[in-house]
BALOBA-1460 file (C-alpha; in Angstrom, 3 decimals):
// residues 103
<rec num="1" residu="m" x="0.323" y="5.535" z="-19.366"/>
<rec num="2" residu="k" x="-1.327" y="2.401" z="-18.390"/>
<rec num="3" residu="y" x="0.335" y="-1.064" z="-19.000"/>
<rec num="4" residu="v" x="-0.846" y="-4.623" z="-18.422"/>
<rec num="5" residu="l" x="2.177" y="-6.935" z="-17.126"/>
<rec num="6" residu="a" x="1.947" y="-10.615" z="-17.513"/>
<rec num="7" residu="w" x="4.109" y="-13.054" z="-15.991"/>
<rec num="8" residu="t" x="4.660" y="-16.809" z="-16.002"/>
<rec num="9" residu="n" x="6.948" y="-18.731" z="-13.695"/>
<rec num="10" residu="r" x="10.053" y="-20.167" z="-15.127"/>
<rec num="11" residu="l" x="9.794" y="-23.801" z="-14.085"/>
<rec num="12" residu="t" x="12.453" y="-25.586" z="-16.132"/>
<rec num="13" residu="g" x="14.269" y="-27.848" z="-13.630"/>
<rec num="14" residu="s" x="13.274" y="-30.906" z="-11.559"/>
<rec num="15" residu="a" x="10.289" y="-30.675" z="-9.115"/>
<rec num="16" residu="t" x="12.921" y="-30.150" z="-6.288"/>
<rec num="17" residu="d" x="14.614" y="-27.490" z="-8.499"/>
<rec num="18" residu="n" x="11.121" y="-25.525" z="-9.337"/>
<rec num="19" residu="e" x="9.956" y="-25.962" z="-5.749"/>
<rec num="20" residu="a" x="12.956" y="-24.057" z="-4.591"/>
<rec num="21" residu="s" x="12.552" y="-21.591" z="-7.430"/>
<rec num="22" residu="v" x="9.119" y="-20.786" z="-6.238"/>
<rec num="23" residu="r" x="10.077" y="-20.476" z="-2.455"/>
<rec num="24" residu="r" x="12.799" y="-18.053" z="-3.659"/>
<rec num="25" residu="g" x="10.463" y="-15.959" z="-5.542"/>
<rec num="26" residu="l" x="7.880" y="-15.722" z="-2.880"/>
<rec num="27" residu="e" x="10.838" y="-14.807" z="-0.440"/>
<rec num="28" residu="l" x="11.894" y="-11.942" z="-3.116"/>
<rec num="29" residu="f" x="8.486" y="-10.931" z="-3.576"/>
<rec num="30" residu="s" x="7.586" y="-10.701" z="0.229"/>
<rec num="31" residu="k" x="10.506" y="-8.038" z="0.393"/>
<rec num="32" residu="w" x="9.763" y="-6.075" z="-2.811"/>
<rec num="33" residu="q" x="8.064" y="-2.545" z="-2.919"/>
<rec num="34" residu="p" x="6.714" y="-0.999" z="-6.253"/>
<rec num="35" residu="p" x="8.341" y="1.857" z="-7.483"/>
<rec num="36" residu="a" x="6.968" y="5.146" z="-5.729"/>
<rec num="37" residu="s" x="6.081" y="6.618" z="-9.186"/>
<rec num="38" residu="s" x="3.971" y="3.979" z="-10.290"/>
<rec num="39" residu="t" x="0.432" y="2.799" z="-9.360"/>
<rec num="40" residu="f" x="-0.579" y="-0.837" z="-9.302"/>
<rec num="41" residu="h" x="-4.323" y="-0.640" z="-9.941"/>
<rec num="42" residu="q" x="-4.835" y="-4.392" z="-9.816"/>
<rec num="43" residu="f" x="-2.565" y="-7.208" z="-9.084"/>
<rec num="44" residu="v" x="-3.885" y="-10.598" z="-9.690"/>
<rec num="45" residu="g" x="-2.772" y="-14.358" z="-9.793"/>
<rec num="46" residu="r" x="-3.625" y="-16.937" z="-12.277"/>
<rec num="47" residu="l" x="-5.899" y="-19.942" z="-10.644"/>
<rec num="48" residu="d" x="-3.734" y="-22.481" z="-12.349"/>
<rec num="49" residu="g" x="-0.787" y="-21.187" z="-10.084"/>
<rec num="50" residu="t" x="1.511" y="-20.368" z="-12.861"/>
<rec num="51" residu="g" x="1.605" y="-16.621" z="-13.034"/>
<rec num="52" residu="g" x="-0.495" y="-13.550" z="-12.715"/>
<rec num="53" residu="f" x="-1.247" y="-10.125" z="-14.021"/>
<rec num="54" residu="a" x="-1.049" y="-6.438" z="-13.119"/>
<rec num="55" residu="v" x="-2.437" y="-3.129" z="-14.271"/>
<rec num="56" residu="v" x="-0.023" y="-0.543" z="-13.786"/>
<rec num="57" residu="e" x="0.075" y="3.063" z="-14.494"/>
<rec num="58" residu="t" x="3.195" y="5.111" z="-14.567"/>
<rec num="59" residu="d" x="4.754" y="8.096" z="-16.742"/>
<rec num="60" residu="n" x="8.188" y="6.275" z="-16.328"/>
<rec num="61" residu="p" x="8.506" y="3.125" z="-18.310"/>
<rec num="62" residu="a" x="11.696" y="2.572" z="-16.609"/>
<rec num="63" residu="d" x="9.626" y="1.564" z="-13.436"/>
<rec num="64" residu="l" x="8.500" y="-1.628" z="-15.224"/>
<rec num="65" residu="l" x="11.974" y="-2.736" z="-15.480"/>
<rec num="66" residu="d" x="12.179" y="-2.991" z="-11.677"/>
<rec num="67" residu="g" x="10.175" y="-6.096" z="-11.458"/>
<rec num="68" residu="a" x="11.651" y="-7.792" z="-14.360"/>
<rec num="69" residu="g" x="15.157" y="-6.855" z="-13.313"/>
<rec num="70" residu="k" x="14.507" y="-8.184" z="-9.853"/>
<rec num="71" residu="f" x="12.346" y="-11.337" z="-10.789"/>
<rec num="72" residu="g" x="13.477" y="-12.105" z="-14.140"/>
<rec num="73" residu="t" x="15.376" y="-15.273" z="-13.057"/>
<rec num="74" residu="n" x="11.979" y="-16.607" z="-11.637"/>
<rec num="75" residu="n" x="9.382" y="-15.240" z="-13.986"/>
<rec num="76" residu="e" x="9.073" y="-14.789" z="-17.777"/>
<rec num="77" residu="f" x="7.368" y="-11.247" z="-18.315"/>
<rec num="78" residu="q" x="5.068" y="-9.623" z="-21.250"/>
<rec num="79" residu="l" x="4.192" y="-5.999" z="-21.116"/>
<rec num="80" residu="y" x="1.365" y="-4.504" z="-23.064"/>
<rec num="81" residu="p" x="0.697" y="-0.784" z="-23.293"/>
<rec num="82" residu="v" x="-3.263" y="-0.148" z="-22.671"/>
<rec num="83" residu="v" x="-5.888" y="2.606" z="-22.788"/>
<rec num="84" residu="d" x="-8.999" y="2.744" z="-20.887"/>
<rec num="85" residu="i" x="-11.971" y="1.167" z="-22.909"/>
<rec num="86" residu="a" x="-13.880" y="4.429" z="-23.366"/>
<rec num="87" residu="d" x="-10.784" y="5.738" z="-25.260"/>
<rec num="88" residu="w" x="-10.270" y="2.469" z="-27.244"/>
<rec num="89" residu="v" x="-13.950" y="2.540" z="-28.429"/>
<rec num="90" residu="q" x="-13.674" y="6.280" z="-29.445"/>
<rec num="91" residu="v" x="-10.546" y="5.583" z="-31.434"/>
<rec num="92" residu="l" x="-11.886" y="2.565" z="-33.119"/>
<rec num="93" residu="g" x="-15.050" y="4.648" z="-33.968"/>
<rec num="94" residu="q" x="-13.016" y="7.451" z="-35.586"/>
<rec num="95" residu="g" x="-11.398" y="4.616" z="-37.548"/>
<rec num="96" residu="v" x="-14.802" y="3.268" z="-38.934"/>
<rec num="97" residu="d" x="-15.832" y="6.977" z="-39.803"/>
<rec num="98" residu="f" x="-12.505" y="7.404" z="-41.714"/>
<rec num="99" residu="r" x="-13.139" y="4.380" z="-43.747"/>
<rec num="100" residu="e" x="-16.674" y="4.976" z="-44.354"/>
<rec num="101" residu="s" x="-15.784" y="8.693" z="-45.696"/>
<rec num="102" residu="i" x="-13.476" y="7.235" z="-48.260"/>
<rec num="103" residu="s" x="-15.445" y="5.885" z="-51.402"/>
């Protein structure tokens, strides 16, 4: 299954506190390795510097807890299960066909 993982930095302290938090987050990230059973297809950061996104594929949803468990004090996470657009379009088309078949 594919997921889009979004995160934003938890910046809730003073400028000095926030700087220390970002520094610590970068230190942690430099040592982190994704779980072997997951594939990160894309890992991108927002241009405003406040977070980023990853497209992750895994058959083990617990893999997604790895990052949240290790970085939850520095980042807030949102997780969205997704499908490839060709599959998405096919299912939406089937929905249209279903609705049109009922008078």
